[in-house]
C-alpha positions in Angstrom: 90.0 -32.4 109.1 87.1 -29.9 108.1 83.6 -31.0 109.3 80.9 -29.1 106.9 78.2 -27.4 108.9 75.7 -29.6 106.6 77.2 -32.8 108.8 74.8 -32.3 111.2 71.3 -32.9 109.0 73.2 -36.9 108.3 70.9 -39.4 109.6 73.0 -40.8 112.2 74.1 -44.8 112.3 74.8 -47.2 114.6 76.4 -50.8 113.8 74.9 -49.1 109.9 71.4 -49.1 111.2 69.9 -45.5 110.8 69.0 -43.8 114.1 66.1 -42.1 112.6 63.6 -44.5 113.6 64.8 -43.9 117.5 64.5 -40.5 117.1 61.0 -40.6 115.7 59.8 -43.0 118.6 61.5 -40.9 121.6 58.9 -37.8 121.3 56.4 -40.7 122.3 57.9 -41.8 125.3 58.6 -38.6 126.9 54.5 -37.6 126.8 52.9 -37.9 130.5 50.5 -40.5 130.5 46.7 -39.6 132.4 47.3 -41.5 135.8 43.7 -42.7 136.9 43.5 -40.2 139.8 40.1 -37.6 139.1 43.2 -34.7 140.5 46.1 -34.9 137.5 49.3 -32.9 138.2 50.2 -29.5 136.6 52.1 -30.8 133.9 49.1 -33.3 132.5 46.6 -30.3 133.5 49.0 -27.7 131.3 49.4 -30.7 128.8 45.9 -31.1 128.1 44.0 -27.6 128.2 47.0 -26.9 125.4 45.8 -29.9 123.4 41.9 -28.8 124.2 42.7 -24.9 123.3 44.4 -26.1 119.9 42.0 -28.8 119.0 39.5 -26.1 119.3 41.0 -23.6 117.1 41.6 -26.2 114.6 38.5 -27.6 114.7 36.3 -24.1 114.5 36.0 -23.6 111.1 35.4 -27.1 110.2 32.0 -28.8 110.2 31.2 -31.9 111.6 32.6 -34.3 108.8 35.9 -32.2 109.7 36.1 -33.1 113.1 37.1 -36.7 112.6 40.6 -35.6 112.2 40.9 -33.7 115.7 42.5 -36.2 117.3 45.1 -36.9 114.0 46.0 -33.2 114.0 46.4 -32.7 117.6 48.9 -35.8 117.6 50.7 -34.5 114.7 51.3 -31.7 116.2 52.5 -32.2 119.4 54.9 -34.7 117.6 56.5 -32.1 115.4 56.6 -29.3 117.9 58.4 -32.2 120.5 60.5 -33.2 117.7 61.2 -30.0 117.0 62.4 -28.7 120.5 64.2 -32.0 120.7 66.7 -31.1 118.0 67.5 -27.4 119.7 69.5 -29.6 122.2 73.5 -30.4 121.6 74.2 -33.1 119.9 70.9 -34.2 119.2 69.3 -34.9 115.6 66.8 -33.4 114.2 64.3 -36.0 111.4 62.0 -32.4 110.8 65.2 -31.6 108.6 64.9 -34.3 106.4 62.7 -33.7 103.3 62.1 -36.9 103.4 60.1 -37.4 106.3 58.4 -34.1 106.2 57.1 -35.2 102.6 56.4 -38.8 103.9 53.9 -36.8 106.4 52.9 -34.4 104.2 51.7 -36.5 100.5 49.5 -39.7 102.0 47.9 -36.5 104.3 47.0 -33.8 101.8 46.6 -36.5 99.5 43.4 -38.4 102.2 41.9 -34.6 102.0 41.6 -34.5 98.0 40.5 -38.0 97.9 37.9 -37.4 100.7 36.9 -34.3 98.8 36.5 -36.3 95.8 34.2 -38.6 97.1 32.1 -36.5 99.4 31.8 -33.5 96.9 33.3 -34.2 93.4 31.7 -31.1 92.1 32.7 -28.4 94.5 36.4 -30.5 94.5 36.6 -29.7 91.0 35.9 -26.6 90.8 38.6 -25.4 92.9 40.8 -25.6 89.7 38.0 -23.4 88.1 37.2 -20.0 89.7 33.8 -18.2 88.9 33.5 -15.6 86.3 36.5 -16.8 84.6 36.7 -15.6 80.9 36.2 -18.6 78.1 39.8 -18.3 76.3 41.6 -18.7 80.0 39.6 -21.2 81.3 42.4 -23.8 79.8 45.0 -22.2 81.5 43.6 -21.5 84.9 42.6 -25.3 84.8 46.0 -26.0 84.6 47.7 -23.4 86.4 45.5 -24.4 89.3 46.0 -27.8 89.0 49.8 -27.5 89.2 48.9 -25.2 92.4 46.9 -28.3 93.5 49.8 -30.5 93.6 52.5 -27.9 94.8 50.4 -28.2 97.7 52.4 -30.9 99.5 56.0 -30.4 98.1 55.6 -26.5 99.8 54.5 -28.2 103.4 57.8 -30.5 103.5 60.0 -28.1 101.8 59.0 -25.4 104.6 59.0 -27.0 107.2 62.5 -28.3 106.4 63.7 -25.4 105.4 63.0 -23.4 108.2 64.9 -26.0 110.5 68.0 -26.2 108.3 68.2 -22.7 108.0 67.7 -22.1 111.7 70.0 -24.7 113.2 72.8 -23.5 110.0 72.9 -20.1 111.7 73.1 -21.3 115.4 76.0 -23.1 114.4 77.4 -20.0 112.5 77.0 -18.1 115.2 77.8 -20.4 117.8 81.6 -21.3 116.1 82.2 -17.3 115.8 82.1 -17.2 119.5 84.6 -19.5 120.0 87.0 -18.2 117.4 86.6 -15.0 118.5 87.2 -15.5 122.1 90.9 -15.6 122.7 91.1 -12.7 120.6 88.4 -10.0 120.7 86.4 -11.2 124.3 84.1 -8.0 124.1 82.8 -8.8 120.4 82.7 -12.5 121.6 80.6 -11.8 124.7 77.8 -9.8 122.6 77.9 -12.4 119.4 76.9 -14.8 122.4 74.3 -12.5 123.4 72.8 -12.8 119.7 73.4 -15.9 120.0 70.9 -16.4 123.0 68.4 -14.7 121.2 68.6 -16.1 118.3 68.0 -19.9 120.6 64.7 -17.9 121.6 63.4 -17.4 118.3 64.4 -20.9 116.5 62.5 -22.2 120.2 59.0 -19.9 118.5 60.3 -20.7 114.8 60.1 -24.5 115.9 56.6 -24.3 117.3 55.4 -21.8 114.8 56.3 -23.8 111.9 54.6 -26.6 113.4 51.8 -25.0 114.0 51.5 -23.8 110.7 51.9 -26.9 109.3 48.8 -28.6 111.0 46.5 -25.3 110.1 48.1 -25.5 106.5 46.0 -29.1 106.5 43.5 -28.2 108.1 42.4 -25.4 106.0 43.2 -28.3 102.8 40.5 -30.6 104.8 38.1 -27.3 105.4 38.2 -27.3 101.4 37.3 -30.7 100.8 34.6 -31.7 103.7 
């Protein structure tokens, strides 16, 4: 029986119970907990340095009011990176290849930034819908276009993360299948294909980290417009 390449994206279940909740909760178990001693080990030191650098870069363009989001955005960044990296391991499931999960993260956070802008500075928030100096005949059209672009933002966040990870996983599976098929017939070509697969895997590691960073960075830019 032929197995579809898209079967790897199906949510696994055990006795009819979806295991996506386990896949989402697992990254938090893997994070090391800081000890009570003054001197930390190397792993916690590297983790703390990374979180501090990322948080500083993310919060630099924001004013003091936006700094309340530092813990949420840093936690979301670590969560997405860990899930994306674990999904590159063999026989694992990547929850972030599910559009429903990514939209469940993108829509509430985007809506929170919009609500904050409408509550704190409604005039400025509504002013983003109409660029300054717009000719009077174009005002209705531009307001409609800017409103549509505003509501497309969470969809773009979720679809971008889903599409990049799904495409990478499919490409890895296609090339790995080609290696196994070519190995008995053309070993030299199979070895070269395996080298390409290794380089593609390194690229996917970078994509997994970059896409998590882009997701959180765009949320911070949306927040910057509304605080």
